[in-house]
C-alpha positions as CSV (number, residue, x, y, z in Angstrom):
1,M,-56.0,-150.8,67.7
2,H,-56.4,-147.1,66.8
3,N,-53.7,-146.4,69.6
4,L,-51.5,-149.0,68.1
5,L,-51.8,-147.9,64.5
6,L,-50.7,-144.4,65.9
7,I,-47.7,-145.6,67.5
8,I,-46.8,-147.5,64.5
9,R,-47.1,-144.3,62.4
10,R,-45.2,-142.2,64.7
11,E,-42.3,-144.6,65.1
12,Y,-41.9,-145.1,61.4
13,L,-42.4,-141.7,60.1
14,S,-40.1,-140.2,62.8
15,R,-37.3,-142.3,61.5
16,V,-37.8,-142.3,58.0
17,K,-37.9,-138.5,57.9
18,K,-34.9,-138.1,59.8
19,R,-32.0,-136.6,57.9
20,S,-29.7,-139.3,59.4
21,F,-31.8,-142.0,58.2
22,I,-32.0,-140.5,54.4
23,L,-28.1,-139.7,54.4
24,A,-27.5,-143.5,55.6
25,T,-29.9,-144.9,53.1
26,L,-28.3,-143.0,50.5
27,I,-24.6,-142.9,51.3
28,T,-24.1,-146.6,52.0
29,P,-24.9,-147.6,48.4
30,F,-22.6,-144.9,47.0
31,A,-19.9,-146.0,49.5
32,F,-20.1,-149.5,48.1
33,A,-20.1,-148.3,44.7
34,L,-17.0,-146.1,45.5
35,F,-15.1,-149.1,47.2
36,F,-15.8,-151.3,44.1
37,A,-14.6,-148.5,41.8
38,V,-11.4,-147.8,43.7
39,I,-10.4,-151.3,44.0
40,G,-11.4,-152.2,40.4
41,L,-9.3,-149.2,39.2
42,I,-6.5,-150.1,41.1
43,F,-6.3,-153.7,40.0
44,S,-7.1,-152.8,36.5
45,Y,-4.7,-150.1,36.4
46,E,-1.6,-150.6,33.7
47,S,1.0,-148.1,33.4
48,D,2.0,-146.4,30.3
49,D,5.7,-146.1,31.1
50,K,8.1,-148.3,29.5
51,R,10.5,-150.3,32.1
52,R,13.6,-151.9,31.5
53,I,14.3,-154.9,33.8
54,A,17.7,-156.3,34.1
55,V,17.6,-160.2,34.9
56,V,20.4,-161.8,36.9
57,D,19.3,-165.6,36.3
58,E,22.3,-167.5,38.3
59,G,21.0,-170.8,37.9
60,D,20.0,-170.7,34.2
61,V,16.0,-171.2,35.1
62,L,14.9,-169.2,32.2
63,H,17.4,-170.3,29.9
64,G,18.0,-166.9,28.9
65,V,14.5,-166.2,27.6
66,I,11.6,-164.2,28.8
67,K,8.9,-162.7,27.0
68,D,8.6,-158.8,27.2
69,E,4.9,-157.7,27.7
70,K,2.8,-154.7,28.8
71,Q,5.5,-152.2,28.2
72,L,8.1,-154.5,30.1
73,Y,11.4,-155.0,28.4
74,F,13.7,-157.8,30.1
75,K,17.3,-158.1,29.4
76,F,19.6,-160.6,30.8
77,V,23.0,-159.4,32.0
78,D,25.9,-161.3,32.9
79,A,27.1,-159.0,35.9
80,S,26.6,-160.1,39.4
81,L,23.9,-158.8,41.6
82,D,26.0,-156.7,43.7
83,S,28.0,-154.9,40.8
84,L,24.3,-154.0,39.2
85,R,23.2,-152.7,42.6
86,A,26.4,-150.8,43.2
87,N,26.2,-149.2,39.6
88,F,22.6,-149.0,39.4
89,D,22.4,-145.4,38.5
90,D,24.8,-145.6,35.8
91,E,22.6,-148.3,34.1
92,A,19.5,-147.5,32.1
93,F,17.3,-150.0,33.8
94,D,14.4,-149.4,36.2
95,G,14.8,-152.6,38.4
96,I,16.9,-155.8,38.8
97,L,14.9,-159.1,38.8
98,F,17.3,-161.6,40.7
99,I,16.5,-165.2,40.2
100,P,18.8,-167.2,42.6
101,P,19.6,-171.0,41.5
102,I,17.3,-173.8,42.6
103,R,19.4,-176.0,45.5
104,D,16.8,-178.5,45.9
105,I,14.7,-179.9,43.1
106,M,12.1,-181.2,45.3
107,Q,11.6,-177.7,46.8
108,K,7.8,-176.4,46.2
109,R,8.5,-172.7,47.3
110,H,10.9,-170.4,45.4
111,T,11.8,-166.8,46.1
112,I,12.8,-164.2,43.6
113,Y,13.9,-160.8,44.3
114,Y,13.0,-157.6,42.5
115,Y,15.1,-154.6,43.3
116,T,13.9,-151.0,42.6
117,D,13.4,-147.7,44.4
118,G,9.6,-147.7,43.8
119,Q,6.9,-149.9,44.6
120,P,6.0,-152.5,41.6
121,A,2.5,-152.2,40.3
122,P,0.1,-155.1,41.0
123,D,-0.3,-156.4,37.2
124,F,3.7,-156.4,37.3
125,E,3.9,-158.5,40.2
126,L,1.2,-160.9,39.0
127,L,3.0,-161.2,35.7
128,I,6.4,-161.7,36.9
129,R,4.9,-164.5,39.2
130,Q,3.2,-166.5,36.4
131,R,6.2,-166.2,34.3
132,I,8.9,-167.4,36.6
133,S,6.4,-170.1,37.8
134,E,5.9,-171.3,34.4
135,A,9.8,-171.2,33.9
136,I,10.7,-173.1,37.2
137,R,8.3,-175.9,36.3
138,N,9.7,-176.3,33.0
139,Y,13.1,-176.4,34.6
140,K,12.2,-179.1,37.0
141,I,10.6,-181.1,34.1
142,E,14.1,-181.2,32.4
143,E,16.0,-181.6,35.1
144,L,13.9,-184.7,36.4
145,Q,13.9,-186.0,32.6
146,L,10.0,-186.4,32.9
147,D,8.0,-186.7,29.6
148,R,5.5,-183.9,29.3
149,K,2.9,-185.8,27.8
150,E,3.0,-188.4,30.8
151,L,2.8,-185.3,33.1
152,A,0.0,-183.9,31.2
153,A,-2.0,-187.2,31.7
154,L,-1.8,-186.9,35.7
155,D,-3.7,-183.5,35.3
156,T,-7.3,-185.9,35.9
157,R,-10.5,-183.7,36.4
158,V,-13.0,-185.5,38.4
159,D,-16.7,-184.5,38.1
160,F,-19.2,-185.4,40.9
161,E,-22.5,-185.6,39.8
162,P,-25.3,-186.9,42.2
163,E,-28.0,-188.9,41.1
164,P,-31.4,-190.0,42.9
165,L,-31.5,-193.6,44.5
166,S,-35.0,-194.0,43.6
167,E,-37.3,-193.3,40.6
168,G,-39.2,-189.9,40.8
169,G,-36.4,-188.7,43.5
170,T,-35.0,-185.2,43.1
171,D,-32.0,-185.0,40.7
172,A,-29.1,-182.7,42.0
173,S,-26.1,-181.4,40.3
174,S,-22.5,-181.0,41.7
175,L,-23.1,-177.3,42.6
176,T,-26.6,-177.9,44.6
177,G,-24.6,-178.4,47.8
178,A,-22.4,-175.5,47.3
179,I,-25.3,-173.1,46.3
180,A,-27.5,-174.2,49.3
181,A,-24.7,-173.7,51.7
182,F,-24.0,-170.0,50.0
183,L,-27.6,-169.3,50.4
184,G,-27.7,-170.5,53.9
185,L,-25.0,-168.2,54.8
186,I,-26.0,-165.1,53.1
187,M,-29.4,-165.5,54.5
188,G,-27.9,-166.2,58.0
189,F,-25.8,-163.4,58.0
190,I,-28.7,-160.8,56.8
191,M,-30.8,-162.0,59.6
192,Y,-28.4,-161.7,62.2
193,L,-27.2,-158.2,61.0
194,A,-31.0,-157.0,60.6
195,V,-32.1,-158.3,64.0
196,F,-29.5,-156.7,66.1
197,I,-29.2,-153.2,64.3
198,Y,-32.9,-152.9,64.4
199,G,-33.3,-154.4,67.6
200,M,-30.8,-151.9,69.0
201,M,-33.1,-149.0,67.2
202,V,-36.0,-150.2,69.6
203,M,-34.0,-150.4,72.7
204,R,-32.6,-146.6,71.8
205,S,-36.2,-145.4,71.3
206,V,-37.3,-146.9,74.6
207,M,-34.3,-145.4,76.4
208,E,-35.0,-141.8,75.0
209,E,-38.6,-141.8,76.2
210,K,-37.8,-143.0,79.4
211,T,-35.1,-140.5,80.1
212,S,-37.2,-137.7,78.8
213,R,-40.2,-138.6,80.8
214,I,-42.5,-139.0,77.8
215,V,-43.1,-142.7,78.4
216,E,-45.1,-141.4,81.7
217,V,-47.5,-139.4,79.6
218,M,-48.0,-142.1,77.0
219,I,-48.5,-144.8,79.5
220,S,-51.6,-142.8,80.6
221,T,-53.3,-143.4,77.4
222,V,-52.1,-146.5,76.1
223,R,-51.3,-150.0,77.5
224,P,-47.6,-151.1,77.8
225,F,-48.0,-153.9,75.5
226,E,-49.6,-151.7,72.8
227,L,-46.6,-149.3,73.4
228,M,-43.7,-152.0,73.0
229,L,-45.7,-153.7,69.9
230,G,-45.9,-150.7,68.0
231,K,-42.4,-149.9,68.5
232,I,-41.2,-153.2,67.6
233,I,-43.5,-153.1,64.4
234,G,-42.8,-149.6,63.6
235,V,-39.0,-150.0,63.8
236,G,-39.1,-153.3,61.7
237,G,-40.9,-151.2,58.9
238,V,-37.9,-148.8,58.9
239,G,-35.5,-151.6,58.7
240,L,-37.5,-153.1,55.8
241,T,-37.8,-149.9,54.0
242,Q,-33.9,-149.4,54.2
243,V,-33.2,-153.1,53.1
244,A,-35.7,-152.7,50.2
245,I,-33.8,-149.3,49.0
246,W,-30.4,-150.8,49.5
247,S,-31.3,-154.3,47.6
248,V,-32.1,-152.0,44.8
249,M,-29.5,-149.5,44.6
250,I,-26.5,-151.6,45.5
251,P,-26.8,-154.2,42.3
252,S,-27.7,-150.8,40.2
253,L,-24.9,-148.8,41.1
254,F,-22.5,-151.8,41.2
255,F,-23.6,-152.2,37.6
256,L,-23.2,-148.6,36.6
257,V,-19.5,-148.5,38.0
258,Q,-18.7,-151.5,35.6
259,L,-20.4,-149.9,32.8
260,I,-19.0,-146.4,33.4
261,F,-15.2,-147.1,34.1
262,G,-15.2,-150.4,31.9
263,I,-14.2,-152.1,34.8
264,D,-14.2,-156.2,34.1
265,S,-15.5,-157.9,37.2
266,S,-12.5,-160.7,36.6
267,V,-10.1,-158.3,38.0
268,Y,-11.4,-158.8,41.6
269,Q,-10.8,-162.7,41.4
270,A,-7.7,-162.4,39.7
271,N,-5.8,-160.4,42.3
272,T,-7.1,-161.9,45.3
273,P,-5.4,-164.8,47.3
274,G,-6.1,-167.9,45.2
275,G,-7.0,-165.7,42.3
276,A,-4.2,-166.6,39.9
277,A,-5.4,-170.4,40.3
278,A,-8.6,-169.4,39.6
279,A,-7.8,-167.6,36.5
280,A,-6.1,-170.5,35.1
281,I,-9.4,-172.1,34.8
282,D,-10.7,-172.7,31.3
283,P,-13.0,-170.0,30.3
284,D,-15.2,-172.4,28.9
285,D,-15.3,-174.7,31.9
286,M,-15.9,-171.1,34.0
287,E,-18.7,-170.3,31.6
288,A,-20.4,-174.0,31.9
289,M,-20.3,-173.8,35.4
290,I,-21.7,-170.2,35.9
291,A,-24.5,-171.5,33.3
292,L,-25.1,-174.7,35.9
293,A,-25.1,-172.3,38.9
294,M,-27.8,-170.2,37.2
295,N,-29.9,-173.2,36.5
296,E,-29.6,-174.6,39.9
297,L,-30.9,-171.0,41.1
298,H,-33.7,-171.1,38.8
299,H,-34.9,-174.7,39.9
300,I,-34.6,-174.0,43.6
301,N,-37.8,-174.3,45.2
302,W,-38.0,-170.7,46.4
303,W,-41.7,-171.3,48.0
304,A,-40.0,-173.7,50.4
305,I,-37.1,-171.1,51.4
306,L,-38.7,-167.7,51.5
307,P,-41.7,-168.4,53.8
308,P,-39.6,-169.9,56.5
309,L,-36.7,-167.3,56.2
310,M,-39.6,-164.4,56.6
311,L,-40.7,-166.6,59.4
312,Y,-37.7,-167.0,61.3
313,F,-36.8,-163.4,60.5
314,L,-39.8,-162.0,61.9
315,G,-39.7,-164.5,64.8
316,G,-36.0,-163.7,65.6
317,Y,-36.7,-159.8,65.2
318,V,-39.7,-159.9,67.6
319,L,-37.7,-162.1,70.2
320,Y,-34.7,-159.8,70.2
321,S,-36.3,-156.3,69.7
322,S,-38.3,-157.2,72.8
323,L,-35.3,-158.4,74.9
324,F,-33.6,-155.0,73.9
325,S,-36.6,-153.0,74.8
326,A,-36.6,-154.6,78.4
327,V,-33.2,-153.8,78.5
328,G,-33.8,-150.0,77.5
329,S,-36.9,-149.7,80.1
330,A,-34.3,-150.8,82.6
331,I,-31.8,-148.0,82.0
332,G,-32.6,-145.2,84.3
333,D,-31.5,-141.5,84.2
């Protein structure tokens, strides 16, 4: 037992005190924080430059009306696109927005074109897409002679609410299944990552001692089982230490980045694929959904989740780290 404790202590301290371990443990959360800050600043950036946009609407989709917003000023012109492009340097415009006519009223996709020498900002592109999408919808409603109130009545929201079949059964909400699947995915990914990363640490340790002939001296003092078990427990302690530090530093730094730079977390959602649709959700509904999710997390029986998680994690780590150590012991000079 004394030899086992010595091996565990040596494996743990020799890695925790390494400069590479300290740098990796501290730099990784800061790298995540820097990534979040850069992405947030890019998506939340709004230029102060005033831009005048010439609008060529061949199909009269906008009916000559588009709202100026965020230092963007639009002007409808009667000139053709080719003449505007040919004399663009003589005009006082920063870009040309071309909206081709709608040939098929039943077509679901419509492409618009923006001509400029520079790259349009993400907020400008999102704004134009939203405005033109609304205008095309209104145009189709008028062309098809549809009643707006009847169309609004078609937008029906269906809420799915599970109920217990028997008296005293577990009552669930519409988010119970989604939250359970999300927790399973996150926990499974963490287990998979930790098992392989720290299992390879055990293999690397066995390889180093075998190639340096240190293992021959150690085997004369301790049994092979004690040596392998000490390595597994020691490296496992290193992994748990690193994960514990990251679980505290990463959320804290993410919160500080939002606080210091004034970044709204909604910018990550609104500028991702599907984000425009998500941004159209009623804020009251979103707030109610978040409250329901927090309530579900509060009522989850964590005592039925965490012990099996730790059991499967430790069992998987011991199994795969043993296999990794066996592979490391089979490698020669």
